[in-house]
N, C-alpha and C positions, 0 to 999 in steps of 0.2 A: 853141610849145612851149619849154622851159625850155634846150634846148641848140642853139637856133637861131643864137644870137650866136656861139657856139664853132664850129660847123660852118661858118659863113660865114667867120670868122677864118681855120680852116684851111685852107679852099679858096682864100682870098687866099695864104696862106703857102707853099702847096704846091710853088711853083717853088723856094723858097730851103730846103726840109726835105731833110735828108740821113739822118736817123734819128727815134728815138723815145725818150724815157724811159720805161722800164717802168712806173714807179709813176704816170706823168701820162697813160697812154694807157688809153683806154676800150675794151677788149677786147670787151666785150659788144654795143656798137654798132658797133664797126670792129675786127672781128679781123683784118683785113689788116694792121694796124699792127704786130702781133706781130714780123712778119718784119723790121721795121727797129729793133727793139730788140737784136737779136744779129746778130754776125757769121756768116756761113755756117759757119764752122769751130765757132764757139760752139753753134750750133744741133746741128750734127752731134754735138757732145760731150753735148749734152743729150739729145738723142734716144738715144745710144748708152748713156748712164746710165740711162734709162728703160729700156731692153731689158734691161741686165744687172740692175738692183735690183728691177724691177716687170715681169717677163716676162709675167705673166697679166693686166696693164693693171689692177690692183685700184684704183689711185689715178688720178683722172680729172684730167688735166692743166688749168691755167687757160686755155690756148689751144693751138691746133694750128697746126703749121709747114706751111703749103701750098706 
């Protein structure tokens, strides 16, 4: 598969990774990486804004914080 080399590299780098850049993260294949793009305070602010400005959930977020 085309992503094999990238997956293997990321696995080797795991012990050294503290976060992720949002524009370089593949949320489709690795949704768990979204959490590493934001601090807990930033995630809370984003969720708060979603609740305030889109209370009915009309806009689908690009990823979910779990």
